[in-house]
C-alpha positions in Angstrom: -7.9 -12.7 -1.2 -8.7 -11.5 -4.7 -12.3 -12.2 -5.6 -14.7 -11.7 -8.4 -17.1 -9.6 -6.4 -18.7 -6.6 -8.0 -16.9 -3.4 -7.4 -18.7 -0.6 -5.6 -20.8 1.5 -8.0 -19.4 4.8 -6.8 -16.4 5.6 -4.6 -15.1 9.0 -3.4 -12.3 10.0 -1.0 -12.9 12.8 1.5 -10.3 14.9 3.2 -11.2 15.3 6.8 -10.3 18.2 9.2 -10.8 18.7 12.9 -9.9 15.1 14.0 -7.7 15.0 17.1 -7.7 11.3 18.0 -8.9 7.9 17.0 -12.2 8.4 18.7 -12.9 11.2 16.2 -12.2 8.8 13.3 -14.5 6.2 14.9 -17.2 8.8 15.3 -17.1 10.0 11.7 -17.0 6.4 10.4 -20.1 5.5 12.5 -22.0 8.6 11.3 -21.2 7.9 7.6 -22.1 4.2 7.8 -25.5 5.1 9.2 -26.4 6.6 5.9 -28.4 4.3 3.5 -26.2 2.3 1.1 -23.0 3.8 2.4 -19.8 1.9 3.4 -17.1 4.1 4.8 -13.6 3.6 6.3 -12.0 6.5 8.1 -8.2 6.6 8.4 -7.0 8.8 11.3 -3.3 8.7 10.1 -4.1 10.0 6.6 -7.0 12.2 7.8 -9.2 10.8 5.1 -12.3 8.8 4.5 -13.0 6.3 1.7 -16.7 6.1 1.0 -18.5 3.6 -1.2 -22.1 4.2 -2.0 -24.7 3.3 -4.6 -25.9 6.3 -6.8 -29.5 4.9 -6.5 -29.4 5.6 -2.7 -30.6 9.0 -1.5 -26.9 10.0 -0.9 -24.8 12.5 -2.7 -21.3 13.9 -2.0 -23.0 16.9 -0.4 -24.9 14.6 1.9 -21.8 12.9 3.0 -20.0 16.1 3.7 -23.0 17.5 5.6 -23.1 14.4 7.8 -19.4 14.9 8.7 -19.9 18.5 9.5 -23.0 17.7 11.6 -20.8 15.4 13.6 -18.5 18.4 14.4 -15.8 18.0 11.8 -14.9 19.3 8.4 -14.7 17.5 5.0 -14.1 18.2 1.4 -13.8 16.1 -1.7 -10.3 14.8 -2.5 -9.3 15.4 -6.1 -6.1 15.0 -8.2 -5.6 18.7 -8.0 -6.1 19.1 -4.3 -2.8 17.5 -3.2 -0.9 20.7 -3.2 -3.6 22.5 -1.3 -3.6 19.8 1.3 0.1 19.9 1.7 0.0 23.7 2.1 -2.8 23.3 4.8 -0.7 20.7 6.6 2.3 23.0 6.6 0.2 25.9 7.9 -1.3 23.7 10.6 2.1 22.5 11.7 3.4 26.0 11.8 0.4 27.1 13.9 0.8 24.2 16.3 4.5 25.0 16.7 3.9 28.7 17.4 1.2 27.8 20.0 3.6 25.3 21.6 6.4 27.8 21.9 4.2 30.4 23.5 2.7 27.8 25.9 6.2 26.5 26.7 7.4 30.1 27.6 4.4 30.6 29.9 4.9 27.2 31.5 8.7 27.5 32.1 8.2 29.2 35.5 6.1 26.2 36.6 8.8 23.8 35.5 11.3 25.8 37.6 9.0 25.7 40.5 8.6 21.9 40.2 12.3 21.5 40.0 12.6 23.5 43.2 10.0 21.3 44.9 12.1 18.3 44.0 15.0 20.0 45.7 12.9 20.6 48.9 11.5 24.0 48.3 7.9 25.0 49.2 5.0 24.0 46.9 4.0 27.6 46.2 7.4 29.0 45.3 5.7 31.3 42.8 3.1 33.7 44.2 -0.4 32.3 43.5 -1.4 35.5 41.6 1.5 34.9 39.2 0.6 31.3 38.8 -2.9 32.4 38.0 -1.6 35.0 35.5 0.6 32.4 33.7 -1.9 29.5 33.7 -5.0 31.5 32.5 -3.8 32.3 28.9 -2.4 28.7 28.6 -5.8 27.3 29.7 -8.1 29.5 27.7 -6.1 30.9 24.8 -3.6 28.2 24.0 -6.1 25.5 25.2 -9.0 27.0 23.2 -8.4 24.3 20.6 -9.3 21.6 23.2 -12.5 23.3 24.2 -13.5 23.8 20.6 -12.7 20.2 19.7 -14.5 18.9 22.8 -17.6 21.0 22.0 -17.7 19.9 18.4 -17.3 16.3 19.4 -20.0 16.4 22.1 -22.3 18.4 19.9 -22.0 15.7 17.3 -22.9 13.0 19.8 -19.4 11.7 20.5 -16.5 12.2 22.8 -12.8 12.4 21.8 -9.4 13.1 23.4 -10.2 16.8 23.5 -12.9 16.0 26.0 -10.4 14.3 28.3 -7.8 17.1 28.1 -10.4 19.9 28.5 -12.1 18.1 31.4 -8.9 17.2 33.2 -7.1 20.5 32.9 -10.3 22.4 33.7 -10.7 20.4 36.9 -7.1 21.2 38.0 -7.4 24.9 36.9 -10.9 25.3 38.4 -9.9 23.7 41.7 -6.9 26.1 42.0 -9.2 29.1 41.3 -11.6 27.9 44.0 -8.7 27.7 46.5 -7.7 31.3 45.7 -11.2 32.7 45.6 -12.3 31.1 48.9 -8.9 31.2 50.5 -8.9 27.5 51.2 -6.0 26.0 53.1 -5.0 23.8 50.1 -2.3 23.9 47.4 -3.1 25.2 43.9 -2.4 23.0 40.8 -2.0 25.6 38.1 1.3 23.9 37.1 -0.6 20.7 36.4 -3.1 22.3 34.0 -0.6 24.5 32.2 2.1 21.7 31.9 -0.4 19.2 30.7 -1.6 21.5 27.9 2.0 22.3 26.9 3.0 18.6 26.9 -0.1 17.6 24.8 0.8 20.3 22.3 4.4 19.1 22.2 3.1 15.6 21.5 0.9 16.9 18.7 3.8 18.7 17.1 6.0 15.7 17.2 3.2 13.5 16.0 2.5 15.8 13.0 6.2 15.7 12.1 6.3 11.9 12.4 3.1 11.4 10.4 4.5 13.7 7.7 7.6 11.4 7.5 5.4 8.3 7.4 3.6 9.7 4.3 6.7 10.9 2.6 6.7 8.0 0.1 4.0 9.7 -2.0 5.7 13.1 -1.8 9.0 11.5 -3.0 7.2 9.8 -5.9 5.5 13.0 -7.0 8.7 15.0 -6.9 10.2 12.6 -9.5 8.1 14.0 -12.4 9.6 17.2 -13.8 7.4 20.3 -14.1 8.3 21.1 -17.7 9.1 19.3 -20.9 10.8 20.1 -24.2 8.5 19.4 -27.1 8.7 19.8 -30.9 6.3 22.4 -32.3 6.5 23.7 -35.9 10.0 22.4 -36.3 11.2 24.1 -33.1 11.9 22.9 -29.6 9.9 24.7 -26.9 9.6 24.2 -23.2 6.0 23.8 -21.9 4.3 22.8 -18.6 4.0 19.0 -18.3 0.4 19.5 -17.3 -0.2 20.9 -20.9 1.1 17.9 -22.7 -1.2 15.7 -24.8 -0.8 12.2 -26.2 1.1 12.3 -29.5 3.3 15.2 -28.5 6.9 14.7 -29.6 9.2 15.4 -26.7 13.0 15.5 -26.3 14.8 14.1 -23.3 18.5 15.2 -22.8 21.0 13.1 -20.8 20.5 13.6 -17.1 16.9 14.8 -17.5 13.8 13.2 -15.9 11.4 11.8 -18.5 8.2 14.0 -18.2 5.5 11.6 -19.4 5.1 8.0 -20.7 6.1 7.5 -24.3 7.6 5.5 -27.1 11.2 6.1 -28.3 11.2 7.3 -31.9 14.9 8.1 -32.3 18.1 7.8 -30.2 19.6 5.2 -27.9 20.3 5.5 -24.2 20.2 3.8 -20.8 17.4 4.9 -18.4 17.3 4.5 -14.6 13.9 3.0 -13.9 14.5 2.0 -10.3 11.5 4.1 -9.1 9.2 1.7 -11.0 11.0 -1.6 -10.7 13.3 -1.3 -7.7 16.0 -2.6 -10.1 19.3 -0.6 -9.9 20.6 -1.6 -13.3 19.6 0.9 -16.1 17.3 -0.2 -18.9 18.5 0.1 -22.5 16.3 2.2 -24.7 16.2 2.0 -28.5 13.5 3.0 -31.1 10.3 1.2 -30.2 11.0 1.0 -26.5 8.7 2.4 -23.9 9.8 5.1 -21.4 8.0 6.2 -18.3 7.5 9.5 -16.5 9.8 10.2 -13.6 12.6 7.8 -14.8 16.1 9.3 -15.4 17.7 9.4 -18.8 21.4 8.7 -18.2 23.3 8.8 -21.5 22.0 9.6 -25.0 19.5 12.0 -26.4 16.0 10.5 -26.8 13.2 11.7 -29.1 9.9 10.2 -28.0 6.1 10.3 -28.7 3.9 10.8 -25.6 1.5 8.0 -25.0 0.4 8.5 -21.3 0.1 12.0 -19.8 -1.4 13.4 -16.6 -3.2 10.7 -14.6 -2.6 8.1 -17.3 1.2 7.7 -16.6 2.6 4.6 -14.9 3.9 7.0 -12.1 0.4 8.3 -11.5 -0.9 4.7 -11.3 1.7 3.9 -8.7 0.8 7.0 -6.7 -2.9 5.9 -6.8 -2.1 2.4 -5.7 0.0 3.7 -2.8 -2.7 6.1 -1.7 -5.3 3.4 -1.9 -3.1 1.1 0.2 -2.4 3.8 2.8 -6.1 4.8 2.9 -7.3 1.2 3.5 -7.7 -0.7 6.7 -6.1 -3.9 7.7 -8.3 -6.6 9.4 -5.9 -6.5 12.4 -7.2 -2.9 13.1 -10.7 -4.0 13.9 -10.2 -4.5 17.6 -8.5 -1.1 18.0 -11.4 0.6 16.2 -13.9 -1.0 18.5 -12.0 0.1 21.6 -11.4 3.6 20.2 -15.2 4.0 19.7 -16.0 3.6 23.4 -12.7 4.6 24.9 -13.5 8.2 26.0 -16.8 7.5 27.8 -15.2 4.5 29.6 -12.3 6.7 30.8 -14.6 9.4 32.0 -16.5 6.8 34.0 -13.2 5.5 35.5 -12.2 9.1 36.4 -15.6 9.6 38.1 -15.3 6.4 40.1 -11.7 7.4 41.0 -12.9 10.8 42.3 -15.8 9.4 44.3 -13.7 6.5 45.7 -10.8 8.7 46.9 -13.2 11.3 48.4 -15.3 8.7 50.2 -12.5 6.5 51.4 -9.8 9.1 52.1 -12.0 12.1 52.7 -9.5 14.3 50.9 -11.1 16.3 48.0 -7.7 17.6 46.8 -6.3 14.1 46.4 -9.5 12.8 44.8 -9.5 15.6 42.3 -5.8 15.3 41.3 -6.1 11.5 40.9 -9.2 11.9 38.7 -7.4 14.5 36.6 -4.4 12.1 36.2 -6.8 9.4 34.9 -8.3 11.8 32.4 -4.9 13.1 31.2 -3.0 9.8 30.9 -5.7 8.1 28.8 -5.1 8.5 25.1 -6.9 6.7 22.2 -4.5 8.2 19.7 -1.9 5.5 20.1 -4.5 2.9 19.3 -5.7 4.8 16.2 -2.2 5.3 14.9 -0.8 1.8 15.6 -1.9 0.2 12.4 -2.3 2.9 9.7 1.1 4.5 10.3 2.8 1.1 9.8 0.7 0.5 6.7 1.6 4.0 5.4 5.4 3.3 5.8 5.2 -0.3 4.7 3.3 0.4 1.5 5.6 3.4 0.7 8.7 1.2 1.1 7.1 -1.4 -1.1 6.5 1.1 -3.9 10.1 2.1 -3.8 11.1 -1.5 -4.2 8.7 -2.1 -7.1 6.1 -3.9 -4.9 2.7 -2.3 -5.3 0.2 -3.3 -2.7 -3.4 -2.8 -3.5 -4.7 -2.5 0.1 -3.9 -3.1 3.7 -5.7 -6.5 3.8 -3.4 -7.8 1.0 -0.3 -6.5 2.9 -1.5 -8.3 6.1 -2.4 -11.5 4.3 0.9 -11.8 2.3 2.9 -12.3 5.4 0.8 -15.3 6.5 1.1 -17.5 3.4 2.9 -20.8 3.8 2.4 -22.0 0.2 3.3 -20.1 -3.0 1.9 -21.4 -6.3 3.9 -20.2 -9.3 3.3 -20.4 -13.0 6.3 -21.4 -15.2 6.5 -19.2 -18.2 7.3 -15.6 -17.4 7.4 -16.2 -13.7 10.1 -18.8 -13.1 11.5 -18.3 -16.6 12.5 -15.1 -18.4 9.3 -15.0 -20.5 11.4 -14.4 -23.6 11.4 -17.9 -25.3 13.2 -18.5 -28.6 12.7 -21.1 -31.2 15.6 -23.6 -31.0 14.4 -26.6 -33.0 12.2 -27.2 -36.1 11.7 -30.8 -37.0 10.1 -31.3 -40.4 7.7 -34.1 -41.1 5.8 -35.6 -44.1 7.9 -34.0 -46.8 7.2 -30.5 -45.7 10.0 -27.9 -45.6 11.2 -25.7 -42.7 9.6 -22.5 -44.1 6.2 -24.2 -44.4 6.3 -25.2 -40.8 7.4 -21.8 -39.6 5.0 -19.8 -41.9 1.9 -21.8 -40.9 2.8 -21.6 -37.2 3.5 -17.8 -37.3 0.3 -17.2 -39.3 -1.7 -18.9 -36.5 0.2 -17.1 -33.7 0.4 -13.6 -35.2 -2.5 -12.3 -33.2 -1.4 -13.7 -29.8 0.6 -11.9 -27.1 1.6 -15.2 -25.4 5.4 -15.4 -25.0 5.6 -18.7 -27.0 3.6 -17.1 -29.8 5.8 -14.0 -29.9 8.9 -16.3 -30.2 7.4 -18.1 -33.2 6.4 -14.9 -34.9 9.8 -13.3 -34.2 11.6 -16.3 -35.7 9.4 -16.1 -38.8 10.2 -12.4 -39.3 13.9 -13.1 -38.9 13.5 -15.6 -41.7 11.8 -12.9 -43.8 8.6 -15.0 -44.2 5.3 -13.5 -45.3 2.5 -14.3 -43.0 -0.8 -15.2 -44.6 -4.1 -14.0 -43.1 -6.3 -16.5 -41.2 -10.0 -16.9 -40.8 -12.4 -18.8 -38.5 -9.8 -18.4 -35.8 -10.5 -20.5 -32.6 -8.3 -20.7 -29.5 -8.8 -23.7 -27.3 -7.6 -22.7 -23.8 -4.6 -24.7 -22.6 -4.5 -26.8 -25.8 -3.9 -24.8 -29.0 -5.3 -23.0 -32.0 -7.4 -23.9 -35.0 -8.0 -21.7 -38.1 -8.2 -21.6 -41.9 -5.2 -20.5 -43.9 -5.9 -20.0 -47.6 -9.0 -22.2 -47.3 -7.2 -25.1 -45.6 -7.8 -26.1 -42.0 -4.6 -25.5 -39.9 -3.9 -26.3 -36.2 -1.1 -25.7 -33.7 -0.7 -26.7 -30.1 0.5 -29.2 -27.6 1.2 -32.9 -28.5 -1.8 -33.9 -26.5 -4.0 -31.7 -28.7 -2.5 -33.4 -31.7 -3.6 -36.7 -30.3 -7.2 -35.4 -29.9 -7.1 -34.3 -33.5 -5.9 -37.8 -34.6 -2.5 -36.6 -35.8 0.7 -38.7 -35.5 3.8 -37.2 -34.0 7.4 -38.5 -33.5 7.4 -39.4 -29.8 11.1 -40.0 -29.5 11.9 -36.5 -30.9 9.3 -34.9 -28.7 10.6 -36.6 -25.5 14.2 -35.6 -26.3 13.2 -32.0 -26.6 11.1 -32.0 -23.5 13.8 -33.7 -21.4 16.0 -30.7 -22.2 13.4 -28.4 -20.8 12.0 -27.2 -24.1 8.3 -26.7 -24.9 7.1 -28.6 -28.0 4.3 -27.6 -30.3 3.0 -29.3 -33.4 2.0 -27.6 -36.7 -0.5 -29.1 -39.1 -2.3 -28.0 -42.2 -4.9 -29.8 -44.4 -5.0 -32.8 -42.1 -1.2 -33.3 -42.5 1.4 -32.8 -39.8 4.0 -30.4 -41.1 6.4 -30.6 -38.2 7.2 -29.9 -34.6 8.8 -26.8 -33.0 11.0 -26.8 -29.9 10.9 -23.5 -27.9 13.3 -22.8 -25.0 12.6 -20.3 -22.3 15.6 -19.8 -20.0 15.1 -19.9 -16.2 15.6 -16.5 -14.7 19.1 -16.3 -13.0 17.5 -15.3 -9.7 14.8 -18.0 -9.6 16.8 -20.7 -7.8 17.9 -18.1 -5.2 14.3 -16.9 -4.8 13.1 -20.5 -4.2 15.7 -21.0 -1.5 14.6 -17.7 0.1 11.0 -18.8 0.1 11.9 -22.1 1.8 13.9 -20.2 4.4 10.7 -18.2 5.1 8.8 -21.6 5.5 6.9 -21.0 2.3 6.5 -24.1 0.1 6.8 -23.4 -3.6 4.5 -25.3 -5.9 4.8 -25.0 -9.7 1.7 -25.4 -11.9 2.2 -25.3 -15.7 0.2 -26.2 -18.8 3.4 -27.6 -20.2 4.2 -31.3 -20.5 5.6 -33.4 -17.6 9.1 -33.8 -19.0 9.6 -30.1 -19.6 8.0 -29.3 -16.2 10.3 -31.7 -14.5 13.4 -30.3 -16.1 12.5 -26.7 -15.1 11.5 -27.7 -11.6 14.7 -29.6 -11.1 16.8 -26.6 -12.3 14.8 -24.2 -10.1 15.0 -26.4 -7.0 11.2 -27.0 -6.8 10.1 -30.3 -5.3 6.4 -30.0 -5.9 5.1 -29.5 -9.4 2.1 -30.4 -11.6 2.1 -30.4 -15.4 -0.6 -30.3 -18.1 -2.7 -27.9 -16.1 -5.5 -26.0 -17.8 -6.4 -22.6 -16.3 -9.4 -24.1 -14.5 -7.1 -26.9 -13.2 -4.8 -24.3 -11.7 -7.7 -22.6 -9.9 -9.0 -25.9 -8.7 -5.6 -26.9 -7.3 -5.2 -23.6 -5.5 -8.6 -24.1 -4.0 -7.7 -27.6 -3.0 -4.6 -26.4 -1.2 -6.7 -23.9 0.7 -9.2 -26.5 1.6 -6.3 -28.5 3.1 -5.7 -25.6 5.5 -2.9 -24.0 3.6 -2.5 -20.2 3.3 -1.9 -19.9 -0.5 -0.3 -17.1 -2.5 -0.3 -17.3 -6.3 2.2 -15.6 -8.6 1.7 -15.4 -12.3 1.8 -13.1 -15.3 -0.6 -14.3 -18.0 -4.2 -14.3 -18.9 -4.4 -18.1 -18.1 -3.3 -17.3 -14.6 -6.3 -15.0 -13.8 -8.6 -17.8 -12.4 -5.9 -19.1 -10.1 -4.9 -15.6 -9.0 -8.5 -15.0 -8.0 -8.7 -18.3 -6.1 -5.7 -17.6 -3.9 -5.6 -16.0 -0.5 -3.3 -13.3 -1.9 -2.2 -13.0 -5.5 1.0 -11.6 -7.0 1.1 -10.4 -10.6 4.4 -9.9 -12.5 4.4 -6.3 -13.8 5.2 -7.2 -17.4 2.2 -9.6 -17.5 -1.2 -9.2 -19.0 -3.4 -6.4 -17.7 -6.1 -8.9 -16.7 -3.6 -10.6 -14.3 -2.5 -7.3 -12.8 -6.1 -6.1 -12.3 -7.0 -9.4 -10.6 -3.9 -9.4 -8.3 -3.6 -8.1 -4.8 0.1 -7.2 -5.2 1.7 -6.1 -8.4 5.5 -6.7 -8.9 7.0 -4.2 -11.2 10.2 -6.2 -11.5 10.0 -9.4 -13.5 11.6 -11.4 -10.8 10.3 -14.0 -8.4 12.6 -12.4 -5.8 10.0 -9.6 -5.7 7.5 -12.1 -4.2 10.1 -12.8 -1.5 10.4 -9.0 -0.9 6.6 -8.7 -0.6 6.4 -11.5 2.0 9.3 -10.1 4.0 7.8 -6.6 3.9 4.4 -7.9 5.0 6.0 -9.7 7.9 8.1 -6.7 8.9 5.0 -4.4 8.7 2.8 -6.9 10.7 5.6 -7.1 13.4 5.5 -3.3 13.7 1.7 -3.3 13.9 1.7 -5.9 16.6 4.4 -4.0 18.5 2.4 -0.8 18.2 -0.8 -2.4 19.3 1.0 -3.9 22.3 2.5 -0.6 23.3 -0.9 1.2 22.9 -2.8 -1.4 24.9 0.0 -1.8 27.5 0.3 1.9 28.0 -3.4 2.4 28.7 -3.8 -0.9 30.7 -0.9 0.1 33.0 -1.2 3.9 33.0 -4.9 4.3 33.8 -4.8 2.0 36.9 -1.6 3.6 38.2 -3.3 7.1 37.9 -6.5 5.8 39.6 -4.4 4.4 42.5 -2.8 7.8 42.9 0.7 6.7 41.8 0.9 9.3 39.0 0.6 13.0 39.2 -1.1 14.9 36.3 2.1 16.3 34.9 3.8 12.9 34.6 0.5 11.6 33.1 0.4 14.4 30.6 4.0 13.7 29.5 3.2 10.0 29.1 0.1 10.7 27.0 2.0 13.1 24.8 4.8 10.6 24.2 2.5 7.6 23.6 1.4 8.6 20.1 4.9 9.8 19.2 6.4 6.4 20.3 3.9 4.5 18.1 4.6 6.6 15.0 8.3 6.5 15.7 8.3 2.8 15.9 6.4 2.6 12.6 9.1 4.8 11.0 11.7 2.2 11.9 10.2 0.3 8.9 12.2 2.7 6.7 15.2 0.6 7.6 13.7 -2.3 5.6 15.5 -3.0 2.3 14.7 -5.4 -0.6 16.7 -8.6 -0.3 18.9 -7.8 -3.3 19.9 -4.4 -2.0 20.4 -5.7 1.5 23.1 -8.2 0.4 
């Protein structure tokens, strides 16, 4: 839900290193949240921490980093320029893990051959024990050094992670086997268990790293869209410079087929630009002088000469990347249970393994069986799947949303959007095109058409409301000169009052005219309203000059979007400040059964709150300043991208395409993402709930347990990646 709560005074993002499982993330989060005035959320999937703190508290960036390092992990401040370094480090880390896995696999292959022979009826010790010792030792202490280091760092910091389980389990199997050799005990050795488990865990880590890289590919794809260089005009010549060196005001040239380097305004030329990365809309957008162009979009036809307005981190593309990163770095409420379990998971598993070892030794009297079953318990337990279940789905879901022009502010908004059963919508600019035109001017009291239009345009010339823009545009088409106004006063939801040339003038709704004691032709007004037109009166010097009829066409996709909402069991409700006759005409055309007219901004907010008080889960979609209170009152708010900045800043989800169908896409994406999260959490809980008891009962050997643990995280991430099949409703038809 969007609220008016004060934002944190200071926020930083930390890049974390050394985490190996969700227990690590839980440990770091606990350490950071112990600091005074600090609220931190650690994301295992993105290997990052979002930290809010008050500058007045005795906490600095260095304090936060030191706390993470003291807990046994690494951290550094995330900056706009650190993305390339992080990518390079991830590539190097993946390459290192792959090389270690290959070496470990080669050393483990003889054990695999021996196990295959055992299945065929061969002896257990097909390989000489000295050879098994020689093969297993480098795997245990060279390849497996990372597990010992991770376990030590975790324990030193006061926690316990997956490395503790792997190190403890494989050391038990390896140490038992060494004891059998050293003391010449009449028992089998289990070097194959320790070596194979380490190899399989490494394989799981390699596959997990690849899958996580794919899950975060949305940001990489967005960043690749912006070109590295731009052609600019300098001293009458065209030169190529680095995009990072561009400044606002630079004149740049975009040839057909080129990506636009920065945001700007078209000065010369006409073309069609592919803006699908911003809007999700496949049809190109026509560009003429005065039009806005955006970084990363593709110029398809003509040559454009533009002036830079947004560069670097000020472009729309950079804003989208920040929103996606914010969403991917946030936590969904559904993740809380997994976080709690991850925080205590490893100690509980160690306790279960200890009980298993003691029980099998006391009941069965067989130290070998007791040890192997305890090892199996340690090896099969894996908190990683729990830690990855939610964030990987959020990463993929928010990335797919960005590609479709649905920008999700945080994971909570993504989760909430799927649960709404009522959608409150504004009329102008949301259901309609938001590009109204003046269709009728009815002159009264011996005034003339130009008088009516000139006074109306003078009053509206400072407003950005679609109706005001329509009046001003019509006056300019009529070549009228607009007089300056003074003592301007806007009465929210009613109209405008000001002085023009010393005379008091007013404009607004028919109801506002009645408040001012003015008389209007009711029959003419009713006729215009029944045809779906908005009517405003114009008065000057206590005399009604006339009324203006303004038509705003319904978006062609609106009726289809309403049908899709109802198919999703979401009830649409239209709230508008317009009159009842106009509202009824628009609602009937759109197919909306529930609507309310004559609503002031505070009335819209009150109605949204009333719906919530009735137990409804309410979403609000709007695009104007007067929608901001209602947006803030809803469980989740959707702002049309072309709307006012205040609406977008208040919203939970920004729709880059001016189309109600984008709300449908957002709800469908939310439900698809939540379905994956629930599936992942079920897999993770079911895996541990089934695997640990089976291992404790002696029904799983350590090798099978290791393979299951390695594949558990991969299966969760792989399931989240299936979200990439999701498509916006328009492109899926």
